[in-house]
C-alpha positions as CSV (number, residue, x, y, z in Angstrom):
1,M,-34.0,-13.0,-2.0
2,K,-30.7,-13.3,-3.8
3,I,-29.6,-10.9,-6.6
4,N,-26.5,-11.8,-8.6
5,F,-25.0,-8.6,-10.1
6,T,-23.2,-9.4,-13.3
7,E,-22.0,-6.0,-14.5
8,M,-20.7,-2.8,-12.9
9,E,-20.7,0.5,-14.6
10,V,-19.0,3.7,-13.4
11,R,-20.2,7.1,-14.7
12,I,-18.1,10.2,-14.2
13,K,-19.3,13.8,-14.4
14,K,-16.4,16.2,-14.6
15,L,-16.8,19.6,-13.1
16,A,-16.2,22.6,-15.4
17,D,-16.8,25.2,-12.6
18,K,-14.2,24.9,-9.8
19,T,-14.8,28.2,-8.1
20,K,-16.7,26.9,-5.1
21,H,-14.4,23.9,-4.4
22,P,-11.2,24.1,-6.4
23,N,-10.0,20.6,-5.5
24,L,-13.3,18.9,-6.4
25,L,-12.8,17.3,-9.8
26,A,-15.8,15.1,-10.5
27,Y,-18.9,13.3,-9.3
28,A,-19.2,9.6,-9.8
29,T,-22.1,7.1,-9.9
30,I,-21.8,3.3,-9.7
31,I,-24.4,1.1,-11.2
32,F,-24.6,-2.6,-10.5
33,R,-26.8,-4.7,-13.0
34,S,-28.0,-8.2,-12.9
35,G,-28.8,-10.5,-15.9
36,T,-32.6,-10.1,-15.2
37,G,-32.6,-6.3,-15.6
38,D,-32.4,-5.5,-11.9
39,Y,-30.0,-2.7,-10.9
40,L,-28.6,-0.8,-7.9
41,S,-27.3,2.7,-8.4
42,I,-25.2,4.5,-5.9
43,T,-24.7,8.2,-6.5
44,G,-22.7,10.8,-4.6
45,F,-19.1,9.6,-4.9
46,T,-16.7,12.5,-5.4
47,V,-13.1,12.7,-6.8
48,W,-10.9,15.2,-5.2
49,K,-7.3,16.4,-5.9
50,S,-5.2,16.0,-2.8
51,K,-4.2,19.2,-0.9
52,F,-0.7,17.8,-0.2
53,E,2.4,18.1,-2.3
54,N,2.1,14.7,-4.0
55,G,-1.1,15.9,-5.8
56,G,-2.7,12.4,-5.8
57,L,-6.4,11.8,-6.2
58,N,-8.9,10.7,-3.5
59,V,-12.4,9.3,-3.7
60,E,-14.9,10.1,-1.0
61,E,-17.9,8.0,-0.3
62,P,-21.4,9.5,-0.5
63,G,-22.2,11.7,2.4
64,K,-25.9,10.7,2.5
65,R,-27.3,9.6,5.9
66,G,-28.5,6.2,4.6
67,F,-25.3,5.3,2.9
68,K,-23.3,5.1,6.1
69,Y,-25.6,2.2,7.2
70,V,-24.6,0.1,4.2
71,L,-22.0,-2.5,5.3
72,A,-19.3,-3.5,2.8
73,E,-16.0,-5.2,3.2
74,K,-13.0,-2.8,3.2
75,A,-11.4,-4.6,0.3
76,F,-14.6,-4.1,-1.8
77,E,-14.8,-0.4,-0.9
78,E,-11.1,0.0,-2.0
79,K,-11.9,-1.8,-5.3
80,L,-14.8,0.6,-6.0
81,K,-12.5,3.5,-5.3
82,R,-9.9,2.1,-7.7
83,E,-12.5,1.7,-10.4
84,I,-13.7,5.2,-10.0
85,L,-10.2,6.6,-10.2
86,A,-9.5,4.5,-13.3
87,K,-12.6,5.8,-15.0
88,Y,-11.8,9.4,-14.1
89,E,-8.2,9.1,-15.4
90,Y,-9.5,7.5,-18.6
91,A,-12.0,10.4,-19.0
92,E,-9.1,12.9,-18.7
93,I,-7.3,11.4,-21.7
94,P,-7.7,13.8,-24.7
95,I,-9.2,12.6,-27.9
96,V,-6.7,12.9,-30.8
97,K,-7.7,13.1,-34.4
98,E,-5.5,11.3,-36.9
99,S,-4.2,13.3,-39.8
100,S,-3.9,12.0,-43.3
101,S,-0.3,10.9,-42.6
102,D,0.7,8.3,-39.9
103,E,1.9,11.1,-37.6
104,I,-0.2,12.5,-34.8
105,N,-0.7,16.2,-35.2
106,V,-0.8,18.0,-31.8
107,D,-2.9,20.7,-33.3
108,N,-5.7,18.2,-33.9
109,I,-6.2,17.6,-30.1
110,F,-9.5,19.0,-29.0
């Protein structure tokens, strides 16, 4: 059987409560879809803030037992992590309302 995935979607769920794990920022799910409606969903990716001074972001693969048996090329895993980080950084951008003038009013950020 051969399935050709034509689309990849990354969903991010940001955490509001950071009391248990202060460096845990979000959970991520990756969904691969084919043209025929078939899909593969991988849940359990996590986005963490680095403990070191540079403060970078890290993506951790799911910790589920079965996931460790999935074989993927290292370059593909890195691409998935880059997509997750890009989606997380996009989700962090505040939405700005435009005022009646052409200027952006900082008070309208919500």
